[in-house]
N, C-alpha and C positions, 0 to 999 in steps of 0.2 A: 260288852267285853265280858267274857267268861275267862276267869283267872284260876288256874290249877297249881296245886303245890305238889312238888316232888321232891321228898327228902328221905331217899332210902336209908335204912338200918345197915350197919356194915354186912351184916349176913345176905342183903338183898341186891349188892353191888355185883356188876356182870363183869366177865373178864372175855366175852366173846360178843360178836355181833351174830344174831341167827338163832333159833333153836331156844328162845325164852318167853317166857310169857309175860304180857304187858304189865307195868305198876300202875298205869294211868290210861285212861281213854279221853282224847280231846277230837273236837269238830276244828275243821279248817277255820283260821281266824281265832281262836283261842291263844291264850298267853299262858306261859308256863313258867313259875317261879321254882327253880331248881337248885339245889345244892349238891356240891361235887366235892369228892376227896382228890388229894394229890394223888400223884402217880405211884406213891409208896403206899398208898391205903392208909395214911397216917402212921405208919410205923416207925418212920425215922423220926426220933423226937431230939436228937442232938447230934452236933458233929463228930462225935465220938461212935454213932451207931454207922455199921457198914451196911449199906442197902442190900448187897448182894447176900449178907447172911440173914438180914430179917426178912426179905420180900424175895420169894420165889418169883423165877422170871415169868411164870404164867400167871402170876397173880400182880403183874404191874399193870398200871392203868387202868383201875377201877372206872367203870361208867356206871353212870345213874339212866337208869330205862330199863327196859324198853318203853316208849309211849306208843301207843296205838293211834293212828290217826284215822278217824271214822271217814270211810269212803274212798281211801287211798288204796288204788290198784295197780298190779304190774303195767308199765306204760307212762305211768303219771309222773310227775315231778314234786318233789316237796319243796317248800321256800321255808327256810329256817331264818329269821332274823333274830340276830343279837341285839336284844334291847339295851341289857347292861352285863357286866361282868366284873365283880368286885372280889378282892381276896378275902377270905374269910378269916385269915389268920394274920398276926402281926409279924409274919415271917414268911420266907419262902426258900426253898431248898434247891441246890443244883450239887453235881457230882462229877465225878469220873467213874464210870461203871467197868468193872472188867468185860472184854469183848464187846464193847459196844461204844459206840462214837465213829466219826470218820478220820480220825487220826491214830487208829490204833487196829491192831489185828481183830477180826470180828469172826463169827460162826460163818458167815458167809464169804469174807476175805481171810483166808487161812493163811498165817504167818508162823514161824518159828519163835519170832521174837516174843518176849515175855508181855503180858498186858501192863498198859500203863498201872500207876499206883491209884488205888481207890481213893478217893479223897472227897469230903463233903464240905461244902460252902452253905452257911445260913445267911440269908440277906434280911435285914429288918426293913418290914414294910410300914411305911407312913402314909396312910389314906388322907391325911389333911394335907401334907406337901405333895402326896401323889409321887412318892419316891420309893425306890428299892436302894439299900444300901449295900454296896459291895466291899467286903473287907478280905485282903489277901492274908493267906494262911501263912505265909512265910515272911512276911514283912508288915508295917504300918501303914501301907496304902490304902485308903479308902476311896470310894467314889459314889455320889448318890446318882441314879439312874431313874429316869422318868419311867414311871408304869405305863405299859402298853398291854394289859389283859388281854388273852385270847385263849380258846379253847383249842388244844392240839388235837383232840380226839373226837370226833363226830361223825356219825355214821347210820346207815339203815341195814337191816337184815340184808345178806347177799341172796343171789338167786339161787334156785333150783335146791332150796333146802341145805345149802351149805352153811356150815358154823366155821366161824374166823376169830382167830384170837384177836384180840383189839389192836396189838401192836404194830399189825401189818395193814398199811394202807392198799386200797384198790378201787376200783369203779363204785364200790359201796360206799366211799368215804374211808371213815376210820382214822386211823392214826397219820394223818397228811402231816400234821404239826407246822401248818401255814400261819405265820403272825398276822395274816388277811382277815382270818376268822376272828375279828374282835369286833365290839359293840359298835353298832352302825352298819354292818356289813350284813347281807343277806347271803346265805349259802344255799345252792340248789343242789339236791340229792336224786337220783334216778330212784323210783319206788321198784322194788324186786317182788314183794310180797304182799298181801292183803293186809293193810293197817300200817305199812312201811316199816314198823317197829324201830323208831328212831332212839339213839342212846348218846350220852354225850359226857364227856369227863375231861380230864388231864389238863387241867388249867395251868398257864403259864403266866406269872405276872409281867413279864416280858420274856422275848426270846429273839436273838439274833437270827437272820435268814440264813439256814440251812441247818440250825441246832447242831452245830460242829461237834460239841464234846457229847452230845447224845442227849443232853438234859437242857431245858429252859429254866427258870424261875419257877420251880414246881410248887403249886399252891392250891390249897382247897378254895373253891369259889361259892359265891352266891350269886346265882345268874338268872337272867330273866331272858326267856325267849318268846318269840311270836311266830306261829306256824300257820303255814297256808298251803293249799294244794292247787297245782296246775295240772287239769286233765288232759291226758294224751301229751304231755309236753317232755317226756323223759328224753334226756341226751344220754350220750355214752358214758359221760363222766360226771363227776361234780364240777359245778360252777360256782362262781361267787360274783356279787356286784356290791360296790360300793355308792356312794354318790358320784365318784368321779372316774370310776375304771369298771369294766368288764374284766373278768378273769375266768381262766379255765384251769384243769388241773390235768395231770399224769403221774401215776404212780407205777414203777416199774424199776428193775434193774436190767441192764445198766442205766446209768444216769442220762444217757442220749437217749434211750426210748423213753423215759420219763418226759424228757423235755419234746421229744417228737410229737409224743402224744398230747401235751398240753398246747403245742403251737398249733397241731393239726385241728384241734377241737375251737381253737380261738378263731382260725380262717373259717372254720364252716359255721361259727355263730356269727361272725362278722358278715359274712356271705348273706346268711339268712334274714339279719336284721337290715340289711342295706339293698338286698336285691342284685350284689354285685356278681360278675362271674367268679368262680373259684379263685383264678390266677389274679383276677384283679383284688380280691381279698386278700391273697396271699401276699401281693405286693404291699398292698396297705398296711398289714399286720408287720410284715419285714422292716417298714421304715419307722413304724411309729410304736411298735410291741415292746414291752419290758419283759424280763425272763428272770423272776426272783426266784431262788432255790428255797423250798419250803423245809425239805429234810433231807440229809444225805447220811442219814445213820440208822434207819429204821429197816427192817427185813426188805420193804420195798422203798426206793427214793421217791420223793414227791417233788414234782417241779410245778411252777405257776406261771401262766402266760398272760399279762395285762395289756389292754387296749384302752386308752382315755375313751370316754364315752362321746366327747365332742366329735371323735372322728366318725361315729355312726350316725351324727346330726340329729333327728328328731326321734330317731328309733327308739323305742321302749320295750326292752326286753319283758317278755312274758304278760304283755298287756300292762305293764307299768305295777306289779306286784310289789317291787321294792319300795317305790314311793308309797303305796298304800300300807304298807307295813312300817314304813318310818312314820307316817302318820298315826297309826296305832299305836306306836311305841311313844311317841310324844305325847299321846293322850293318856297313857298308862302313867308315864312318868309325871305327868303334871298334876294327876291325882294323887301321888303318894304323899 
């Protein structure tokens, strides 16, 4: 097992997918220990800091990378397994941000009403108890929440030489903001360029489905990923696999189209794994599927479609790569 370290300097963080030279090169099967900064680039240091004043919109969500994966070519599928995701600081930050979020006017949903008040919440992170503590700003209400760390932004370079700001999710991945991207899960990303050019960031100590206010518990992270390559296995959109579920994603506006993309992708995947006729797979997904919202605040919304793995019986996605990466992760963790 080859282990790489990726700890970018502030000037090395990227704010785009595509058009960047790699910071590290790995081979399929390797492990990367990667540090990521919070979505504010570490610039929000107290509840009195206004994110809109200290962080330009184009510099939100810095990502670590790109990571060049040797042998990856367009038409392949990258498998990114989250071995561990651990908050790097004793705090996490959330906020209401001007013209951003599901319950306020935005650049894409124009209204004459004023923006919501910009307000910042600091959460105390306790790794020993594995909790984050919410403290209301206008009362003495507090609540300890269990941590559920994930990476909101993970993706590869888009196709055709395109360069995309990290805040917009699409079929290259990006800022999907799904809580499903947690430790123990494998994310599958279609490869668009040689080397794939994988980047990740935007760690959340936890986040509710939909990321309704526009931010999770934003946190710098110390993470470990295991990366493999599936030759010729590209799907149209990113997919995920946990021990219990197969999941597909769709990112678009309006929300109904993101939903339709994710559901269509799940029907096609179920059909491929089971050999079922498309309409039979459609019926199966319709009766057993789940449909959590990932985000309803980004420039594109993201929906996830989930099917329990027992529904496809003994079928193993991509030759069982998730199980192999789980075993590699267990070996790495046992050696720590």
